[in-house]
Structure formats: structure tokens, C-alpha cells
TIPA-990803 format. One line per 4 residues: number of its first residue (from 1); for each residue x, y, z of N, C-alpha, C, O. Coordinates in steps of 0.02 Angstrom, whole numbers, plus 50000, padded with zeros to 5 digits. Atoms other than C-alpha are relative to their C-alpha. Layout:
BEGIN
NUM = X/Y/Z/X/Y/Z/X/Y/Z/X/Y/Z | ...
! end
This chain:
BEGIN
1 = 49972/50059/50004/50665/48735/55280/49923/49961/50026/49885/49984/50068 | 50079/50062/49993/50503/48581/55282/50058/49977/50063/50119/49981/50059 | 50009/50020/49922/50511/48512/55484/50002/49909/49962/49958/49866/49958 | 50001/50083/50016/50576/48337/55408/50060/49988/50010/50100/50033/50023
5 = 49949/50024/49953/50707/48226/55461/50054/49982/49925/50028/49947/49881 | 49958/50017/50040/50871/48215/55336/50033/49926/49960/50054/49913/49903 | 50005/50058/50028/50889/48038/55347/49969/49963/49970/49978/49944/49913 | 50056/50023/50006/50726/47953/55381/49937/49998/49954/49894/49959/49933
9 = 50083/49976/50022/50607/48068/55306/49936/49985/50020/49885/49960/49997 | 50061/50016/49940/50510/48067/55449/49986/50083/50000/50031/50125/50005 | 50032/49942/50001/50391/48224/55441/49938/50005/50050/49919/49966/50094 | 50072/49982/49961/50233/48305/55508/49954/49987/49977/49941/50007/49921
13 = 50068/50037/50033/50072/48214/55489/49939/50040/50047/49943/50074/50098 | 50062/49955/49968/49903/48283/55536/49958/49916/50010/49961/49864/49976 | 50032/50043/49960/49788/48176/55654/49930/50021/50020/49893/50056/49985 | 50078/49996/49945/49625/48178/55784/50042/50029/50058/50104/50030/50054
17 = 50011/49999/49938/49630/48225/55943/49912/49975/50017/49861/50002/49996 | 50053/50024/50010/49496/48114/55996/49962/50026/50076/50003/50027/50122 | 50021/49997/49938/49362/48165/56153/49948/49961/50008/49901/49961/49969 | 50051/50013/50001/49265/48063/56229/49974/49991/50070/50014/49992/50117
21 = 50022/49952/49955/49134/48089/56357/49928/49946/50025/49886/49932/49982 | 50069/50035/49973/48987/47976/56473/50033/49964/50053/50095/49958/50053 | 49991/50034/49955/48994/47883/56613/50001/49929/49973/49976/49914/49919 | 49970/50066/50023/49058/47695/56609/49938/49945/50019/49896/49955/50063
25 = 50061/50041/49984/48937/47543/56604/50005/49983/50084/49961/49989/50126 | 49973/50021/49934/49027/47485/56761/49949/50056/50055/49922/50029/50103 | 50018/49948/49949/48949/47651/56858/49927/50001/49978/49892/50046/50002 | 50068/50007/50015/48785/47607/56787/49974/50043/49927/49915/50045/49910
29 = 50009/49961/50060/48806/47721/56617/49986/49957/49944/49975/49898/49958 | 50003/50012/50050/48788/47686/56438/50076/49988/49970/50072/49957/49917 | 49950/49998/50023/48969/47689/56401/50027/50064/49968/49994/50114/49954 | 49981/49941/50020/49092/47798/56336/49980/50016/49912/49974/49969/49873
33 = 50012/49971/50083/49054/47899/56147/50050/50039/49984/50089/50045/50032 | 49958/49967/50038/49162/48000/56046/49935/50075/50005/49874/50070/50013 | 50053/49959/49992/49079/48168/56053/50037/50051/49958/50003/50089/49923 | 49992/49942/50055/49194/48283/55957/50095/49960/49962/50133/49918/49985
37 = 49921/50026/50014/49371/48250/55856/50049/50066/49964/50038/50086/49907 | 49991/49920/50046/49484/48423/55818/50057/49971/49968/50082/49920/49991 | 49933/49998/50033/49627/48419/55708/50050/50011/50035/50055/50069/50054 | 49930/49992/49975/49797/48394/55787/50067/49995/49930/50053/49977/49873
41 = 49962/50033/50029/49971/48378/55711/50052/49959/50016/50079/49996/50056 | 49953/50017/49979/50114/48261/55746/50067/50020/49985/50071/50045/49929 | 49931/49945/50025/50291/48333/55730/50043/49940/50016/50033/49917/50072 | 49925/50017/49983/50446/48233/55734/50022/50027/50046/49999/50081/50064
45 = 49962/49960/49941/50567/48265/55878/50081/49996/49980/50123/49951/49991 | 49933/49979/50054/50719/48341/55774/50045/50033/50037/50032/50067/50086 | 49925/49973/49950/50908/48386/55830/50017/50021/49934/50006/49997/49878 | 49945/49975/50059/51021/48500/55732/50053/49962/50030/50069/49959/50090
49 = 49937/50026/49972/51167/48403/55732/50061/49999/49939/50049/49994/49878 | 49976/50000/50060/51314/48409/55640/50028/49929/49988/50046/49897/50037 | 50002/50049/50024/51345/48263/55549/50078/49996/49955/50106/50050/49949 | 49964/50030/50044/51489/48174/55432/49974/49946/49943/49965/49885/49942
53 = 50038/50055/50063/51416/48126/55260/50047/49958/49966/50102/49960/49993 | 49962/50050/50011/51497/47986/55148/50052/50029/49962/50094/49994/49934 | 49928/50009/50042/51622/48107/55064/50047/50042/50042/50091/50081/50021 | 49957/49981/49953/51692/48152/55227/49983/50071/50036/50005/50082/50093
57 = 50025/49925/50000/51620/48336/55238/49967/50003/50067/49944/49949/50086 | 50027/49977/49959/51552/48417/55389/49936/50056/50001/49944/50116/49992 | 50076/49973/50023/51361/48476/55378/49956/50008/50069/49956/49964/50112 | 50046/50035/49941/51224/48521/55513/49920/49972/49957/49875/50011/49942
61 = 50068/50024/49997/51076/48452/55470/49936/49969/50042/49951/49933/50089 | 50061/50014/49951/50899/48416/55553/49982/49920/49980/49956/49900/49928 | 50014/50057/49983/50892/48232/55623/49969/49974/50038/49987/49985/50096 | 50053/50014/49951/50742/48143/55699/50077/49939/50062/50128/49908/50047
65 = 49961/50036/49962/50824/48060/55862/49996/49937/50006/50028/49923/50057 | 50021/50051/50032/50775/47892/55810/50039/49999/49955/50070/49952/49980 | 49926/49985/50025/50917/47916/55694/50044/49986/50027/50077/49933/50026 | 49936/49976/49958/51033/47984/55801/49998/49919/50051/50056/49907/50066
69 = 50018/50051/49936/50982/47816/55934/50030/49940/49961/50067/49898/49987 | 49991/50064/50039/51005/47693/55804/50070/50001/49953/50086/49953/49917 | 49950/50001/50031/51162/47752/55731/50025/50002/49917/50073/49990/49881 | 50009/49984/50064/51108/47792/55581/50054/50050/49951/50064/50050/49890
73 = 50002/49933/49999/51194/47956/55596/50092/49998/50021/50098/49964/50072 | 49946/49996/49958/51397/47981/55639/50031/50059/50007/50081/50082/49980 | 49968/49925/49966/51415/48139/55726/50083/50018/50014/50129/49997/50048 | 49904/49960/49988/51580/48249/55702/50007/50050/50057/50061/50077/50069
! end
């Protein structure tokens, strides 16, 4: 199963976790600098819910919480 929302299509995306080090200028330093950037993944908040589709059948799908809150899904 792909980790993606069945309604909105939200899926896992990649990004970076940025590490900033240094003494701030206010405290007498030369400011913050980026020292490293490690790869990470941002995963959608998916819930497995029973929904009623347009044909009236009930099935279980993975849906993002944004789709549930906005009313795009009719729970069964």
C-alpha cells in the first residue's frame, strides 16, 4: 500500500532537517550558520476510515485528516 490519501492524493514527501549553530549577534557572536542538512521525510496524517462512495457502497480507505475535517468524506 502506498502511503497516500485516497481523496486528496497527499503522500510522503522528502525534505531536510536543517541544523543551525553559532552565537547570536546580540550576544556578541557572528550570527547563526547552517552547519548541516540531513534528509528526512514528511508523512501525511492518514486514518483508515469506512466511507460511503458515490455508488453507495461502503469500503475502507486511507484518508488524510484534512479531508475528514473539511467534509470531503462521508463516513459510514
